[in-house]
N, C-alpha and C positions, 0 to 999 in steps of 0.2 A: 872322560872329559866332555862337556857337552859346549857347545857353540856357545852363551852365553856367561862362561865361566873362561871361554877364553876371550873377551871380548879384554880391551881398558878399562881403565874405573877412572872416574875425571878425580879423582883428586889419584890418581897415579898419575892422568896426565897435564895438571895443573903443576903437578913436580916437575915431572922431568923438564915439562918444555924452557921451566922459568919460571912461570905468569904464576906458581905459588903464591905471594912475599907482593902478589900486586892484589892477589883475590880474596874475599871475603864472602863468607859463607852466610847465603840470607834465608835460606831454606831449604834444610831436606836434602834435596841431588842439584838445587843453582852456590852462582855464585857470582858471584857483583863483581867489575874490574874499571877500574877510570881509563879515561883516556880525554885530558885535557876538558873539555869541555862535558864531553859528551862517556854515559859507561854505557855498557854491555856485561849483561846479563849474559851466562851461559849455564846448561843446565844438559839433564837427556835426557832425554823421556823413549823408551825402550830399549833398543835398540841403536837409536840415535845419539848423534850430538847437536847442538845450539846455542847460534851464537847472534844476543839479540842487543839491540841497541834503539829503546823507545823516543821517539823522537817529540814528538809532539802528540798529544789527547786532543785535535780541531784538527780540517783543513781552514787557507784562508781563505775566510768569506769570498761569494765572487770572482775569487781568482784559480779555482776547482782545474779547468779543462789547465790553464800557463802551469800549475805548482805538481799537477798529474803530467805534463809534458817533460813539465826539467827534468822528475822523479824520473820519470824514464832516460830523459840522454846520462845521468848519471846513472840512470841501471846499465848501457852501453858503455857509457868512460872505463869504469868499477871489469870489465872484460868478466864476468861471472861470477872476480873471485867476492861481493855481495851481493845484495837487491833489497829495495826499500817495495814495502811490503804496508798493503792499510787492511790491518784487524778486522774480525770481527767488530771487537767493541771497538772504533774512529780510530785506534794507534795509528799511526806514521808510525812507523819501525825501519831499519835498516837491520838485516839482518845472512847468515850463514848455516847452513847445518850438513850434513853427512854420517853415514853408515861408523858404528864406530872400530867394525869389526875391520881389522888391517891400517887401521890407525896411526900415527907416531906423531913422537909427542912438537919433533915438530910442523909437520900436518898441521897438529891438532895447532900454536904455536900460532904459522901464517893462520888460518881462519877467523880464532882468536881477532890475533890487533890486525891482520884489514877488516874485518867491522868496525872495530876499535876507532879508528884510524882515518876510514872513507865521514865515521859518526860525527868523529871531530871535522877533519875538515866538511864536508854539508852541511852541516847543523846550523855553525854563522851564518855560513851562506843564506843558507834557503832564510831564517830567521830575517835576513836586510832584505833578504829579496819581497819575500811573502808578511813576512811578522811585524815587523817591525815599522812605529808608524813614518810615516812620513815624514815629519818632521830629524828623523835618523835619529833618533833612540833607539839605539834598537838593546840595550841594555832591558828597559821595559818589556821587552816583547821575550822576554827570554818567560818565561812562568811556564812554558810547555814543561822544557827542560828543566825547572821548580819545581813541577807536581811533578815530574815523573820520579824524580832522584825522591823524592817527598815518597810517594808511591813504594820504590824501590828498595829501601829505605823500611821501611813503614807495615800499614797492615793492610796492601795490595801491591803488594811486591809480582805476584803474579798475572796481577791484571794483564802486560802491556805482553803476551804468549797468545 
């Protein structure tokens, strides 16, 4: 039996973790799940599993240094459970990943739900602090999150990876 054959499948992990009912298949080996105002895309890449929450398509103009500092502070708060990153295409994402080898359903659920819960917590805070009009209408500033949702549901599902 090869190492690849003994690795858990994404479908098995979703089913055994109890997250299967929450997951919507979007493309091949990718599934989307919602946590409040944030969503998480889960997929496999070779022998690894990745959970990623695309949050913002662009950096806040003129506030990049303060924004990066806040992301690093949030990374420290999360204690290694997940981390913010900027993808080559400019997307600001929250993500976590690990090898499939030895991964059980409980560990998978913790990995995915940590990304989901932290993304749901921090997206609203970051929108209010860096993207909302200074008049206070945070709802008007949620365009990036809506764009990410649209991309994942349609033609650009894999662009923030």
